[in-house]
Every structure is written in C-alpha cells, then in structure tokens.
C-alpha positions, 0 to 999 in steps of 0.5 A, a space after each residue: 572413556 573420553 578421547 582427547 582430540 589430537 593436536 594438529 600441530 605439536 606442542 612447544 616447550 617454550 616460545 610463542 604461538 601466534 594463533 587466529 591469523 587470517 589464513 591469507 596473512 599467514 606468510 606475511 606474518 612469517 615474513 614480517 617477523 623475519 622467521 625465515 632467518 631464525 635458527 629456532 624451530 618454527 612451525 607454520 600451519 595454514 588453512 586450518 578450520 576456524 569457527 571465527 575466521 573460516 580458515 586460519 593460520 598458526 605459527 609456533 616459534 620455539 624459544 622466541 618472545 616478541 617485543 612490543 615493537 614487533 607486536 605493533 608491526 603485526 597489528 598493522 597486517 593482522 589485528 586481532 590475532 592471539 599471542 600465546 606465551 608458552 613456558 614449560 608446555 603451558 600457556 602463561 599469557 594469552 593476549 589479543 593483538 590490538 593496533 595502538 593509537 600511534 604507530 612509529 616507524 612502521 608504515 610509509 606515508 603514501 604522500 610523495 611530498 611528505 617530509 618523511 619521504 624526503 628527509 631521513 626521519 621516522 614516520 608517525 601515524 595516528 589511528 582513527 575511527 572506531 575500528 582503527 582502520 584509518 591512519 593519519 600521518 602526523 606530519 602531512 595529515 594524509 589518511 590511509 586505510 590500514 589495509 592498503 599501507 606499505 610497511 617501512 
C-alpha cells in the first residue's frame, strides 16, 4: 500500500497559492498584497522545508485572483515565486513571477531631486542586467538595486 504524504496546509477550493516565497519575505508578501484586510480566508505558512530555498513561505488565499499590477509589485520583493491558480481544488495555472522590463508606479526613486519626488507623477523604472537586479529611473537615470528599493 502506497501512503500519500499528508499536506502541511489544507487545500483550497478556489483561489491562489503563492509558493516558494523566500521565508524571510513571507510577511512582506502578505503586507504588500494587503491580505491582513481581506475578508477571505488566508493561510500563511512560514519556514517550511524547501529543496530549492532551504526554507520557504507559502500563502493560500481563498477566492482571490491577482491582477498583473499586483503580480508586478510582488516581483520586486520576491521574484521567482510560483503562483498557482486553483479552481475546484485543482491547479489550473502555474506561473513563475518574473520582474517585468518596466515597473510603473511601484518603486520610489531614491534621488531627492528626481521630478517624481517633487511633482505629482508616477515613477517609471527600467530593469537592467541579466538578472534584472538593477532598476534605472526613466526620468533621472539614477540606478538602484532591486533589493534596496522603497515601494510607493
């Protein structure tokens, strides 16, 4: 008789599972998505063993599906996480979150003289480098490391 491993977190009928979150970024993901204010059930798993990351976080949100804008915001703090879309207890879509080439209205420019810090306008950053870790401001050309940015 083959025994199936018991799940660490209960399955959801419909919604989204955010998996392979670096453990230390789990609560940032929850906060960034405003999940502490949702009325839907949310399960947060922290420090689960992961062969890829060592330890990981996982977040399950019932009856919630994310917009491209929300996913782009996630990509800044936790690129390479996996989003699983669930319908009727089955994974219907699985996708790795990638940082896009252009980020609009997500990151604050760290140049105090940048027009975006002095006028009511949205920021635009272009990702550069093979691993998209450097962000260049569209307006003032200042570069920032993606790991050291402040979100708007």
